[in-house]
CHARMM internal coordinates of N, CA and C (Angstrom, degrees):
IC EDIT
DIST 1 N 1 CA 1.3757
DIST 1 CA 1 C 1.4737
ANGL 1 N 1 CA 1 C 112.14
DIST 1 C 2 N 1.2794
ANGL 1 CA 1 C 2 N 116.80
DIHE 1 N 1 CA 1 C 2 N 38.34
DIST 2 N 2 CA 1.4647
ANGL 1 C 2 N 2 CA 120.90
DIHE 1 CA 1 C 2 N 2 CA 179.83
DIST 2 CA 2 C 1.4415
ANGL 2 N 2 CA 2 C 115.94
DIHE 1 C 2 N 2 CA 2 C 103.55
DIST 2 C 3 N 1.3026
ANGL 2 CA 2 C 3 N 117.48
DIHE 2 N 2 CA 2 C 3 N -172.34
DIST 3 N 3 CA 1.4204
ANGL 2 C 3 N 3 CA 124.42
DIHE 2 CA 2 C 3 N 3 CA -178.77
DIST 3 CA 3 C 1.4881
ANGL 3 N 3 CA 3 C 112.82
DIHE 2 C 3 N 3 CA 3 C -93.32
DIST 3 C 4 N 1.3075
ANGL 3 CA 3 C 4 N 120.21
DIHE 3 N 3 CA 3 C 4 N 143.31
DIST 4 N 4 CA 1.4425
ANGL 3 C 4 N 4 CA 121.60
DIHE 3 CA 3 C 4 N 4 CA 175.62
DIST 4 CA 4 C 1.5614
ANGL 4 N 4 CA 4 C 107.97
DIHE 3 C 4 N 4 CA 4 C -78.91
DIST 4 C 5 N 1.3216
ANGL 4 CA 4 C 5 N 112.52
DIHE 4 N 4 CA 4 C 5 N 132.76
DIST 5 N 5 CA 1.5174
ANGL 4 C 5 N 5 CA 118.45
DIHE 4 CA 4 C 5 N 5 CA -176.74
DIST 5 CA 5 C 1.4981
ANGL 5 N 5 CA 5 C 103.89
DIHE 4 C 5 N 5 CA 5 C -93.12
DIST 5 C 6 N 1.3636
ANGL 5 CA 5 C 6 N 116.99
DIHE 5 N 5 CA 5 C 6 N 124.48
DIST 6 N 6 CA 1.4684
ANGL 5 C 6 N 6 CA 118.55
DIHE 5 CA 5 C 6 N 6 CA -179.35
DIST 6 CA 6 C 1.5412
ANGL 6 N 6 CA 6 C 112.17
DIHE 5 C 6 N 6 CA 6 C -66.32
DIST 6 C 7 N 1.3011
ANGL 6 CA 6 C 7 N 115.84
DIHE 6 N 6 CA 6 C 7 N 147.36
DIST 7 N 7 CA 1.4679
ANGL 6 C 7 N 7 CA 121.48
DIHE 6 CA 6 C 7 N 7 CA 176.59
DIST 7 CA 7 C 1.5254
ANGL 7 N 7 CA 7 C 109.20
DIHE 6 C 7 N 7 CA 7 C -58.45
DIST 7 C 8 N 1.3444
ANGL 7 CA 7 C 8 N 117.04
DIHE 7 N 7 CA 7 C 8 N 140.07
DIST 8 N 8 CA 1.4263
ANGL 7 C 8 N 8 CA 122.09
DIHE 7 CA 7 C 8 N 8 CA 176.03
DIST 8 CA 8 C 1.5810
ANGL 8 N 8 CA 8 C 107.89
DIHE 7 C 8 N 8 CA 8 C -143.45
DIST 8 C 9 N 1.3701
ANGL 8 CA 8 C 9 N 110.92
DIHE 8 N 8 CA 8 C 9 N 95.54
DIST 9 N 9 CA 1.4616
ANGL 8 C 9 N 9 CA 115.40
DIHE 8 CA 8 C 9 N 9 CA -175.07
DIST 9 CA 9 C 1.4845
ANGL 9 N 9 CA 9 C 110.10
DIHE 8 C 9 N 9 CA 9 C -124.85
DIST 9 C 10 N 1.3541
ANGL 9 CA 9 C 10 N 115.13
DIHE 9 N 9 CA 9 C 10 N 151.70
DIST 10 N 10 CA 1.4363
ANGL 9 C 10 N 10 CA 121.41
DIHE 9 CA 9 C 10 N 10 CA 169.19
DIST 10 CA 10 C 1.5311
ANGL 10 N 10 CA 10 C 106.74
DIHE 9 C 10 N 10 CA 10 C -81.62
DIST 10 C 11 N 1.3244
ANGL 10 CA 10 C 11 N 117.42
DIHE 10 N 10 CA 10 C 11 N 128.51
DIST 11 N 11 CA 1.4455
ANGL 10 C 11 N 11 CA 119.43
DIHE 10 CA 10 C 11 N 11 CA -174.65
DIST 11 CA 11 C 1.5232
ANGL 11 N 11 CA 11 C 114.13
DIHE 10 C 11 N 11 CA 11 C -112.04
DIST 11 C 12 N 1.3683
ANGL 11 CA 11 C 12 N 117.11
DIHE 11 N 11 CA 11 C 12 N -13.40
DIST 12 N 12 CA 1.4476
ANGL 11 C 12 N 12 CA 119.86
DIHE 11 CA 11 C 12 N 12 CA -177.66
DIST 12 CA 12 C 1.4946
ANGL 12 N 12 CA 12 C 109.63
DIHE 11 C 12 N 12 CA 12 C -153.98
DIST 12 C 13 N 1.3765
ANGL 12 CA 12 C 13 N 115.47
DIHE 12 N 12 CA 12 C 13 N 138.76
DIST 13 N 13 CA 1.4803
ANGL 12 C 13 N 13 CA 123.55
DIHE 12 CA 12 C 13 N 13 CA 173.20
DIST 13 CA 13 C 1.5234
ANGL 13 N 13 CA 13 C 107.43
DIHE 12 C 13 N 13 CA 13 C -122.74
DIST 13 C 14 N 1.3304
ANGL 13 CA 13 C 14 N 115.25
DIHE 13 N 13 CA 13 C 14 N 137.52
DIST 14 N 14 CA 1.4374
ANGL 13 C 14 N 14 CA 121.74
DIHE 13 CA 13 C 14 N 14 CA 175.99
DIST 14 CA 14 C 1.5196
ANGL 14 N 14 CA 14 C 110.13
DIHE 13 C 14 N 14 CA 14 C -133.75
DIST 14 C 15 N 1.3395
ANGL 14 CA 14 C 15 N 121.09
DIHE 14 N 14 CA 14 C 15 N 140.61
DIST 15 N 15 CA 1.4400
ANGL 14 C 15 N 15 CA 123.80
DIHE 14 CA 14 C 15 N 15 CA 169.26
DIST 15 CA 15 C 1.5436
ANGL 15 N 15 CA 15 C 106.69
DIHE 14 C 15 N 15 CA 15 C -125.90
DIST 15 C 16 N 1.3506
ANGL 15 CA 15 C 16 N 110.84
DIHE 15 N 15 CA 15 C 16 N 136.60
DIST 16 N 16 CA 1.4318
ANGL 15 C 16 N 16 CA 117.98
DIHE 15 CA 15 C 16 N 16 CA 177.76
DIST 16 CA 16 C 1.5066
ANGL 16 N 16 CA 16 C 113.14
DIHE 15 C 16 N 16 CA 16 C -130.17
DIST 16 C 17 N 1.2898
ANGL 16 CA 16 C 17 N 117.27
DIHE 16 N 16 CA 16 C 17 N 138.52
DIST 17 N 17 CA 1.4659
ANGL 16 C 17 N 17 CA 121.30
DIHE 16 CA 16 C 17 N 17 CA 176.41
DIST 17 CA 17 C 1.5854
ANGL 17 N 17 CA 17 C 104.39
DIHE 16 C 17 N 17 CA 17 C -108.76
DIST 17 C 18 N 1.3417
ANGL 17 CA 17 C 18 N 109.38
DIHE 17 N 17 CA 17 C 18 N 118.72
DIST 18 N 18 CA 1.4832
ANGL 17 C 18 N 18 CA 119.66
DIHE 17 CA 17 C 18 N 18 CA -173.95
DIST 18 CA 18 C 1.5338
ANGL 18 N 18 CA 18 C 113.45
DIHE 17 C 18 N 18 CA 18 C 43.43
DIST 18 C 19 N 1.2640
ANGL 18 CA 18 C 19 N 117.81
DIHE 18 N 18 CA 18 C 19 N 44.62
DIST 19 N 19 CA 1.4426
ANGL 18 C 19 N 19 CA 124.33
DIHE 18 CA 18 C 19 N 19 CA 174.01
DIST 19 CA 19 C 1.5432
ANGL 19 N 19 CA 19 C 115.32
DIHE 18 C 19 N 19 CA 19 C 90.81
DIST 19 C 20 N 1.3517
ANGL 19 CA 19 C 20 N 115.66
DIHE 19 N 19 CA 19 C 20 N -7.88
DIST 20 N 20 CA 1.4745
ANGL 19 C 20 N 20 CA 121.62
DIHE 19 CA 19 C 20 N 20 CA -176.75
DIST 20 CA 20 C 1.5069
ANGL 20 N 20 CA 20 C 109.66
DIHE 19 C 20 N 20 CA 20 C -97.12
DIST 20 C 21 N 1.2950
ANGL 20 CA 20 C 21 N 119.33
DIHE 20 N 20 CA 20 C 21 N 119.16
DIST 21 N 21 CA 1.4863
ANGL 20 C 21 N 21 CA 123.97
DIHE 20 CA 20 C 21 N 21 CA -178.39
DIST 21 CA 21 C 1.5389
ANGL 21 N 21 CA 21 C 108.23
DIHE 20 C 21 N 21 CA 21 C -60.01
DIST 21 C 22 N 1.2860
ANGL 21 CA 21 C 22 N 116.23
DIHE 21 N 21 CA 21 C 22 N 122.31
DIST 22 N 22 CA 1.5113
ANGL 21 C 22 N 22 CA 122.86
DIHE 21 CA 21 C 22 N 22 CA -178.45
DIST 22 CA 22 C 1.5918
ANGL 22 N 22 CA 22 C 111.54
DIHE 21 C 22 N 22 CA 22 C -115.19
DIST 22 C 23 N 1.2959
ANGL 22 CA 22 C 23 N 114.78
DIHE 22 N 22 CA 22 C 23 N -21.25
DIST 23 N 23 CA 1.5137
ANGL 22 C 23 N 23 CA 118.95
DIHE 22 CA 22 C 23 N 23 CA 176.86
DIST 23 CA 23 C 1.4359
ANGL 23 N 23 CA 23 C 109.10
DIHE 22 C 23 N 23 CA 23 C -159.81
DIST 23 C 24 N 1.3916
ANGL 23 CA 23 C 24 N 115.87
DIHE 23 N 23 CA 23 C 24 N 144.60
DIST 24 N 24 CA 1.4902
ANGL 23 C 24 N 24 CA 120.43
DIHE 23 CA 23 C 24 N 24 CA 179.19
DIST 24 CA 24 C 1.5226
ANGL 24 N 24 CA 24 C 104.42
DIHE 23 C 24 N 24 CA 24 C -152.57
DIST 24 C 25 N 1.4115
ANGL 24 CA 24 C 25 N 112.72
DIHE 24 N 24 CA 24 C 25 N 152.98
DIST 25 N 25 CA 1.4518
ANGL 24 C 25 N 25 CA 118.72
DIHE 24 CA 24 C 25 N 25 CA 174.57
DIST 25 CA 25 C 1.5052
ANGL 25 N 25 CA 25 C 106.51
DIHE 24 C 25 N 25 CA 25 C -151.41
DIST 25 C 26 N 1.3898
ANGL 25 CA 25 C 26 N 112.53
DIHE 25 N 25 CA 25 C 26 N 136.69
DIST 26 N 26 CA 1.4639
ANGL 25 C 26 N 26 CA 117.73
DIHE 25 CA 25 C 26 N 26 CA 168.19
DIST 26 CA 26 C 1.4436
ANGL 26 N 26 CA 26 C 108.42
DIHE 25 C 26 N 26 CA 26 C -92.64
DIST 26 C 27 N 1.3069
ANGL 26 CA 26 C 27 N 120.04
DIHE 26 N 26 CA 26 C 27 N 133.74
DIST 27 N 27 CA 1.4169
ANGL 26 C 27 N 27 CA 124.95
DIHE 26 CA 26 C 27 N 27 CA -176.27
DIST 27 CA 27 C 1.5433
ANGL 27 N 27 CA 27 C 109.20
DIHE 26 C 27 N 27 CA 27 C -111.19
DIST 27 C 28 N 1.3794
ANGL 27 CA 27 C 28 N 114.11
DIHE 27 N 27 CA 27 C 28 N 138.31
DIST 28 N 28 CA 1.4565
ANGL 27 C 28 N 28 CA 118.56
DIHE 27 CA 27 C 28 N 28 CA 175.84
DIST 28 CA 28 C 1.4652
ANGL 28 N 28 CA 28 C 112.39
DIHE 27 C 28 N 28 CA 28 C -123.52
DIST 28 C 29 N 1.3532
ANGL 28 CA 28 C 29 N 112.48
DIHE 28 N 28 CA 28 C 29 N 163.79
DIST 29 N 29 CA 1.6096
ANGL 28 C 29 N 29 CA 113.69
DIHE 28 CA 28 C 29 N 29 CA -174.96
DIST 29 CA 29 C 1.5056
ANGL 29 N 29 CA 29 C 115.54
DIHE 28 C 29 N 29 CA 29 C -53.69
DIST 29 C 30 N 1.3363
ANGL 29 CA 29 C 30 N 120.30
DIHE 29 N 29 CA 29 C 30 N -35.28
DIST 30 N 30 CA 1.3793
ANGL 29 C 30 N 30 CA 121.85
DIHE 29 CA 29 C 30 N 30 CA -172.87
DIST 30 CA 30 C 1.5872
ANGL 30 N 30 CA 30 C 113.17
DIHE 29 C 30 N 30 CA 30 C -80.60
DIST 30 C 31 N 1.3097
ANGL 30 CA 30 C 31 N 118.40
DIHE 30 N 30 CA 30 C 31 N -1.48
DIST 31 N 31 CA 1.4553
ANGL 30 C 31 N 31 CA 120.33
DIHE 30 CA 30 C 31 N 31 CA -178.16
DIST 31 CA 31 C 1.5326
ANGL 31 N 31 CA 31 C 112.80
DIHE 30 C 31 N 31 CA 31 C -66.99
DIST 31 C 32 N 1.3360
ANGL 31 CA 31 C 32 N 117.41
DIHE 31 N 31 CA 31 C 32 N -60.35
DIST 32 N 32 CA 1.5150
ANGL 31 C 32 N 32 CA 121.29
DIHE 31 CA 31 C 32 N 32 CA 176.30
DIST 32 CA 32 C 1.5379
ANGL 32 N 32 CA 32 C 106.55
DIHE 31 C 32 N 32 CA 32 C -178.20
DIST 32 C 33 N 1.3153
ANGL 32 CA 32 C 33 N 114.48
DIHE 32 N 32 CA 32 C 33 N 162.63
DIST 33 N 33 CA 1.4342
ANGL 32 C 33 N 33 CA 115.35
DIHE 32 CA 32 C 33 N 33 CA 179.53
DIST 33 CA 33 C 1.5465
ANGL 33 N 33 CA 33 C 111.27
DIHE 32 C 33 N 33 CA 33 C -75.58
DIST 33 C 34 N 1.3252
ANGL 33 CA 33 C 34 N 117.68
DIHE 33 N 33 CA 33 C 34 N -28.06
DIST 34 N 34 CA 1.4372
ANGL 33 C 34 N 34 CA 124.48
DIHE 33 CA 33 C 34 N 34 CA 179.54
DIST 34 CA 34 C 1.5486
ANGL 34 N 34 CA 34 C 106.76
DIHE 33 C 34 N 34 CA 34 C -136.36
DIST 34 C 35 N 1.2932
ANGL 34 CA 34 C 35 N 119.67
DIHE 34 N 34 CA 34 C 35 N 74.17
DIST 35 N 35 CA 1.4966
ANGL 34 C 35 N 35 CA 119.00
DIHE 34 CA 34 C 35 N 35 CA -173.02
DIST 35 CA 35 C 1.5784
ANGL 35 N 35 CA 35 C 110.00
DIHE 34 C 35 N 35 CA 35 C -65.59
DIST 35 C 36 N 1.3527
ANGL 35 CA 35 C 36 N 110.76
DIHE 35 N 35 CA 35 C 36 N 150.12
DIST 36 N 36 CA 1.4228
ANGL 35 C 36 N 36 CA 119.40
DIHE 35 CA 35 C 36 N 36 CA 175.85
DIST 36 CA 36 C 1.4718
ANGL 36 N 36 CA 36 C 109.48
DIHE 35 C 36 N 36 CA 36 C -111.64
DIST 36 C 37 N 1.3107
ANGL 36 CA 36 C 37 N 115.21
DIHE 36 N 36 CA 36 C 37 N 125.51
DIST 37 N 37 CA 1.5098
ANGL 36 C 37 N 37 CA 120.72
DIHE 36 CA 36 C 37 N 37 CA -175.98
DIST 37 CA 37 C 1.5284
ANGL 37 N 37 CA 37 C 107.09
DIHE 36 C 37 N 37 CA 37 C -113.12
DIST 37 C 38 N 1.3254
ANGL 37 CA 37 C 38 N 113.58
DIHE 37 N 37 CA 37 C 38 N 134.69
DIST 38 N 38 CA 1.4774
ANGL 37 C 38 N 38 CA 117.57
DIHE 37 CA 37 C 38 N 38 CA 176.36
DIST 38 CA 38 C 1.5819
ANGL 38 N 38 CA 38 C 102.85
DIHE 37 C 38 N 38 CA 38 C -140.31
DIST 38 C 39 N 1.3255
ANGL 38 CA 38 C 39 N 111.76
DIHE 38 N 38 CA 38 C 39 N 146.34
DIST 39 N 39 CA 1.4720
ANGL 38 C 39 N 39 CA 120.30
DIHE 38 CA 38 C 39 N 39 CA 177.76
DIST 39 CA 39 C 1.4764
ANGL 39 N 39 CA 39 C 109.97
DIHE 38 C 39 N 39 CA 39 C -155.27
DIST 39 C 40 N 1.3030
ANGL 39 CA 39 C 40 N 118.18
DIHE 39 N 39 CA 39 C 40 N 153.66
DIST 40 N 40 CA 1.4797
ANGL 39 C 40 N 40 CA 129.37
DIHE 39 CA 39 C 40 N 40 CA 177.01
DIST 40 CA 40 C 1.5162
ANGL 40 N 40 CA 40 C 107.75
DIHE 39 C 40 N 40 CA 40 C -90.67
DIST 40 C 41 N 1.2840
ANGL 40 CA 40 C 41 N 117.02
DIHE 40 N 40 CA 40 C 41 N 141.47
DIST 41 N 41 CA 1.4661
ANGL 40 C 41 N 41 CA 121.92
DIHE 40 CA 40 C 41 N 41 CA 175.49
DIST 41 CA 41 C 1.4856
ANGL 41 N 41 CA 41 C 109.61
DIHE 40 C 41 N 41 CA 41 C -135.86
DIST 41 C 42 N 1.3006
ANGL 41 CA 41 C 42 N 114.81
DIHE 41 N 41 CA 41 C 42 N 121.77
DIST 42 N 42 CA 1.5872
ANGL 41 C 42 N 42 CA 119.94
DIHE 41 CA 41 C 42 N 42 CA 175.84
DIST 42 CA 42 C 1.4807
ANGL 42 N 42 CA 42 C 105.78
DIHE 41 C 42 N 42 CA 42 C -110.39
DIST 42 C 43 N 1.3246
ANGL 42 CA 42 C 43 N 110.74
DIHE 42 N 42 CA 42 C 43 N 119.39
DIST 43 N 43 CA 1.4553
ANGL 42 C 43 N 43 CA 118.59
DIHE 42 CA 42 C 43 N 43 CA -179.58
DIST 43 CA 43 C 1.5480
ANGL 43 N 43 CA 43 C 111.53
DIHE 42 C 43 N 43 CA 43 C -131.74
DIST 43 C 44 N 1.3644
ANGL 43 CA 43 C 44 N 117.17
DIHE 43 N 43 CA 43 C 44 N 144.33
DIST 44 N 44 CA 1.4388
ANGL 43 C 44 N 44 CA 117.64
DIHE 43 CA 43 C 44 N 44 CA -179.60
DIST 44 CA 44 C 1.4866
ANGL 44 N 44 CA 44 C 113.79
DIHE 43 C 44 N 44 CA 44 C -101.76
DIST 44 C 45 N 1.3018
ANGL 44 CA 44 C 45 N 120.24
DIHE 44 N 44 CA 44 C 45 N 1.36
DIST 45 N 45 CA 1.4858
ANGL 44 C 45 N 45 CA 123.61
DIHE 44 CA 44 C 45 N 45 CA 175.59
DIST 45 CA 45 C 1.4939
ANGL 45 N 45 CA 45 C 108.46
DIHE 44 C 45 N 45 CA 45 C -147.97
DIST 45 C 46 N 1.3916
ANGL 45 CA 45 C 46 N 114.27
DIHE 45 N 45 CA 45 C 46 N 161.33
DIST 46 N 46 CA 1.4346
ANGL 45 C 46 N 46 CA 119.58
DIHE 45 CA 45 C 46 N 46 CA 178.43
DIST 46 CA 46 C 1.5605
ANGL 46 N 46 CA 46 C 109.08
DIHE 45 C 46 N 46 CA 46 C -77.89
DIST 46 C 47 N 1.2836
ANGL 46 CA 46 C 47 N 116.21
DIHE 46 N 46 CA 46 C 47 N 160.68
DIST 47 N 47 CA 1.4413
ANGL 46 C 47 N 47 CA 123.63
DIHE 46 CA 46 C 47 N 47 CA -179.96
DIST 47 CA 47 C 1.4763
ANGL 47 N 47 CA 47 C 114.84
DIHE 46 C 47 N 47 CA 47 C -169.52
DIST 47 C 48 N 1.3155
ANGL 47 CA 47 C 48 N 116.01
DIHE 47 N 47 CA 47 C 48 N -154.86
DIST 48 N 48 CA 1.4510
ANGL 47 C 48 N 48 CA 121.38
DIHE 47 CA 47 C 48 N 48 CA 174.99
DIST 48 CA 48 C 1.4442
ANGL 48 N 48 CA 48 C 111.62
DIHE 47 C 48 N 48 CA 48 C -122.79
DIST 48 C 49 N 1.4121
ANGL 48 CA 48 C 49 N 117.24
DIHE 48 N 48 CA 48 C 49 N 124.55
DIST 49 N 49 CA 1.3521
ANGL 48 C 49 N 49 CA 121.61
DIHE 48 CA 48 C 49 N 49 CA 171.87
DIST 49 CA 49 C 1.5329
ANGL 49 N 49 CA 49 C 116.40
DIHE 48 C 49 N 49 CA 49 C -85.20
DIST 49 C 50 N 1.2642
ANGL 49 CA 49 C 50 N 120.79
DIHE 49 N 49 CA 49 C 50 N 133.90
DIST 50 N 50 CA 1.5047
ANGL 49 C 50 N 50 CA 123.86
DIHE 49 CA 49 C 50 N 50 CA 179.33
DIST 50 CA 50 C 1.4863
ANGL 50 N 50 CA 50 C 104.95
DIHE 49 C 50 N 50 CA 50 C -119.13
DIST 50 C 51 N 1.3394
ANGL 50 CA 50 C 51 N 115.20
DIHE 50 N 50 CA 50 C 51 N 123.75
DIST 51 N 51 CA 1.4819
ANGL 50 C 51 N 51 CA 124.55
DIHE 50 CA 50 C 51 N 51 CA 177.62
DIST 51 CA 51 C 1.5217
ANGL 51 N 51 CA 51 C 107.48
DIHE 50 C 51 N 51 CA 51 C -107.38
DIST 51 C 52 N 1.3199
ANGL 51 CA 51 C 52 N 117.95
DIHE 51 N 51 CA 51 C 52 N 132.26
DIST 52 N 52 CA 1.4605
ANGL 51 C 52 N 52 CA 119.67
DIHE 51 CA 51 C 52 N 52 CA -176.78
DIST 52 CA 52 C 1.5444
ANGL 52 N 52 CA 52 C 107.63
DIHE 51 C 52 N 52 CA 52 C -137.98
DIST 52 C 53 N 1.3426
ANGL 52 CA 52 C 53 N 116.40
DIHE 52 N 52 CA 52 C 53 N 127.41
DIST 53 N 53 CA 1.3548
ANGL 52 C 53 N 53 CA 123.30
DIHE 52 CA 52 C 53 N 53 CA 174.30
DIST 53 CA 53 C 1.5594
ANGL 53 N 53 CA 53 C 109.45
DIHE 52 C 53 N 53 CA 53 C -114.26
DIST 53 C 54 N 1.4042
ANGL 53 CA 53 C 54 N 119.16
DIHE 53 N 53 CA 53 C 54 N 134.85
DIST 54 N 54 CA 1.3732
ANGL 53 C 54 N 54 CA 120.33
DIHE 53 CA 53 C 54 N 54 CA 176.84
DIST 54 CA 54 C 1.5637
ANGL 54 N 54 CA 54 C 106.70
DIHE 53 C 54 N 54 CA 54 C -128.40
DIST 54 C 55 N 1.3064
ANGL 54 CA 54 C 55 N 112.65
DIHE 54 N 54 CA 54 C 55 N 155.13
DIST 55 N 55 CA 1.4945
ANGL 54 C 55 N 55 CA 116.41
DIHE 54 CA 54 C 55 N 55 CA 178.91
DIST 55 CA 55 C 1.5292
ANGL 55 N 55 CA 55 C 111.21
DIHE 54 C 55 N 55 CA 55 C -158.41
DIST 55 C 56 N 1.3729
ANGL 55 CA 55 C 56 N 111.17
DIHE 55 N 55 CA 55 C 56 N -163.42
DIST 56 N 56 CA 1.3839
ANGL 55 C 56 N 56 CA 122.26
DIHE 55 CA 55 C 56 N 56 CA -177.80
DIST 56 CA 56 C 1.5367
ANGL 56 N 56 CA 56 C 113.01
DIHE 55 C 56 N 56 CA 56 C -58.58
DIST 56 C 57 N 1.2960
ANGL 56 CA 56 C 57 N 117.93
DIHE 56 N 56 CA 56 C 57 N 157.47
DIST 57 N 57 CA 1.3950
ANGL 56 C 57 N 57 CA 128.94
DIHE 56 CA 56 C 57 N 57 CA 176.30
DIST 57 CA 57 C 1.5347
ANGL 57 N 57 CA 57 C 116.17
DIHE 56 C 57 N 57 CA 57 C 53.72
DIST 57 C 58 N 1.4289
ANGL 57 CA 57 C 58 N 111.33
DIHE 57 N 57 CA 57 C 58 N 31.48
DIST 58 N 58 CA 1.4423
ANGL 57 C 58 N 58 CA 118.28
DIHE 57 CA 57 C 58 N 58 CA 177.60
DIST 58 CA 58 C 1.5653
ANGL 58 N 58 CA 58 C 114.28
DIHE 57 C 58 N 58 CA 58 C 80.64
DIST 58 C 59 N 1.3641
ANGL 58 CA 58 C 59 N 118.43
DIHE 58 N 58 CA 58 C 59 N 11.20
DIST 59 N 59 CA 1.4248
ANGL 58 C 59 N 59 CA 120.54
DIHE 58 CA 58 C 59 N 59 CA -179.13
DIST 59 CA 59 C 1.5798
ANGL 59 N 59 CA 59 C 110.52
DIHE 58 C 59 N 59 CA 59 C -61.89
DIST 59 C 60 N 1.2881
ANGL 59 CA 59 C 60 N 114.41
DIHE 59 N 59 CA 59 C 60 N 137.66
DIST 60 N 60 CA 1.4686
ANGL 59 C 60 N 60 CA 118.68
DIHE 59 CA 59 C 60 N 60 CA 176.60
DIST 60 CA 60 C 1.5799
ANGL 60 N 60 CA 60 C 105.50
DIHE 59 C 60 N 60 CA 60 C -154.86
DIST 60 C 61 N 1.3494
ANGL 60 CA 60 C 61 N 111.96
DIHE 60 N 60 CA 60 C 61 N 133.49
DIST 61 N 61 CA 1.4286
ANGL 60 C 61 N 61 CA 118.74
DIHE 60 CA 60 C 61 N 61 CA 178.40
DIST 61 CA 61 C 1.5317
ANGL 61 N 61 CA 61 C 107.38
DIHE 60 C 61 N 61 CA 61 C -136.08
DIST 61 C 62 N 1.3324
ANGL 61 CA 61 C 62 N 118.34
DIHE 61 N 61 CA 61 C 62 N 139.85
DIST 62 N 62 CA 1.4280
ANGL 61 C 62 N 62 CA 121.29
DIHE 61 CA 61 C 62 N 62 CA -176.55
DIST 62 CA 62 C 1.5882
ANGL 62 N 62 CA 62 C 107.44
DIHE 61 C 62 N 62 CA 62 C -136.22
DIST 62 C 63 N 1.3059
ANGL 62 CA 62 C 63 N 116.51
DIHE 62 N 62 CA 62 C 63 N 138.93
DIST 63 N 63 CA 1.4340
ANGL 62 C 63 N 63 CA 123.17
DIHE 62 CA 62 C 63 N 63 CA 173.28
DIST 63 CA 63 C 1.4940
ANGL 63 N 63 CA 63 C 106.67
DIHE 62 C 63 N 63 CA 63 C -134.93
DIST 63 C 64 N 1.3583
ANGL 63 CA 63 C 64 N 118.56
DIHE 63 N 63 CA 63 C 64 N 145.22
DIST 64 N 64 CA 1.4752
ANGL 63 C 64 N 64 CA 122.95
DIHE 63 CA 63 C 64 N 64 CA 174.21
DIST 64 CA 64 C 1.5043
ANGL 64 N 64 CA 64 C 107.89
DIHE 63 C 64 N 64 CA 64 C -124.11
DIST 64 C 65 N 1.3306
ANGL 64 CA 64 C 65 N 116.42
DIHE 64 N 64 CA 64 C 65 N 149.96
DIST 65 N 65 CA 1.4227
ANGL 64 C 65 N 65 CA 123.08
DIHE 64 CA 64 C 65 N 65 CA -179.64
DIST 65 CA 65 C 1.5536
ANGL 65 N 65 CA 65 C 108.96
DIHE 64 C 65 N 65 CA 65 C -144.97
DIST 65 C 66 N 1.3062
ANGL 65 CA 65 C 66 N 118.07
DIHE 65 N 65 CA 65 C 66 N 143.92
DIST 66 N 66 CA 1.4401
ANGL 65 C 66 N 66 CA 116.72
DIHE 65 CA 65 C 66 N 66 CA 173.78
DIST 66 CA 66 C 1.4964
ANGL 66 N 66 CA 66 C 111.07
DIHE 65 C 66 N 66 CA 66 C -72.21
DIST 66 C 67 N 1.3282
ANGL 66 CA 66 C 67 N 117.08
DIHE 66 N 66 CA 66 C 67 N 150.38
DIST 67 N 67 CA 1.4613
ANGL 66 C 67 N 67 CA 121.85
DIHE 66 CA 66 C 67 N 67 CA -176.59
DIST 67 CA 67 C 1.5655
ANGL 67 N 67 CA 67 C 102.65
DIHE 66 C 67 N 67 CA 67 C -130.21
DIST 67 C 68 N 1.3513
ANGL 67 CA 67 C 68 N 110.00
DIHE 67 N 67 CA 67 C 68 N 126.18
DIST 68 N 68 CA 1.4942
ANGL 67 C 68 N 68 CA 117.04
DIHE 67 CA 67 C 68 N 68 CA 179.71
DIST 68 CA 68 C 1.5604
ANGL 68 N 68 CA 68 C 111.84
DIHE 67 C 68 N 68 CA 68 C -115.40
DIST 68 C 69 N 1.2597
ANGL 68 CA 68 C 69 N 113.37
DIHE 68 N 68 CA 68 C 69 N 146.12
DIST 69 N 69 CA 1.5301
ANGL 68 C 69 N 69 CA 118.09
DIHE 68 CA 68 C 69 N 69 CA 178.53
DIST 69 CA 69 C 1.5473
ANGL 69 N 69 CA 69 C 105.05
DIHE 68 C 69 N 69 CA 69 C -109.40
DIST 69 C 70 N 1.3823
ANGL 69 CA 69 C 70 N 111.39
DIHE 69 N 69 CA 69 C 70 N 128.58
DIST 70 N 70 CA 1.5204
ANGL 69 C 70 N 70 CA 114.62
DIHE 69 CA 69 C 70 N 70 CA -178.26
DIST 70 CA 70 C 1.5178
ANGL 70 N 70 CA 70 C 105.75
DIHE 69 C 70 N 70 CA 70 C -99.38
END
COOR INIT
IC SEED 1 N 1 CA 1 C
IC BUILD
């Protein structure tokens, strides 16, 4: 009935502020097809947020954004 499609899941999320880990989550298959992650961050100074997703088959994606404190 066709080819088996290999599993391709995001298994970990990390957020760092200037290199310091501020939030992390281990994700498992039963969580959701498209999980929504939310977290609070209290910071005293501006910096750079780095978001990293890792998963099956060596998947890795990283985004960075400036973070300002008002």
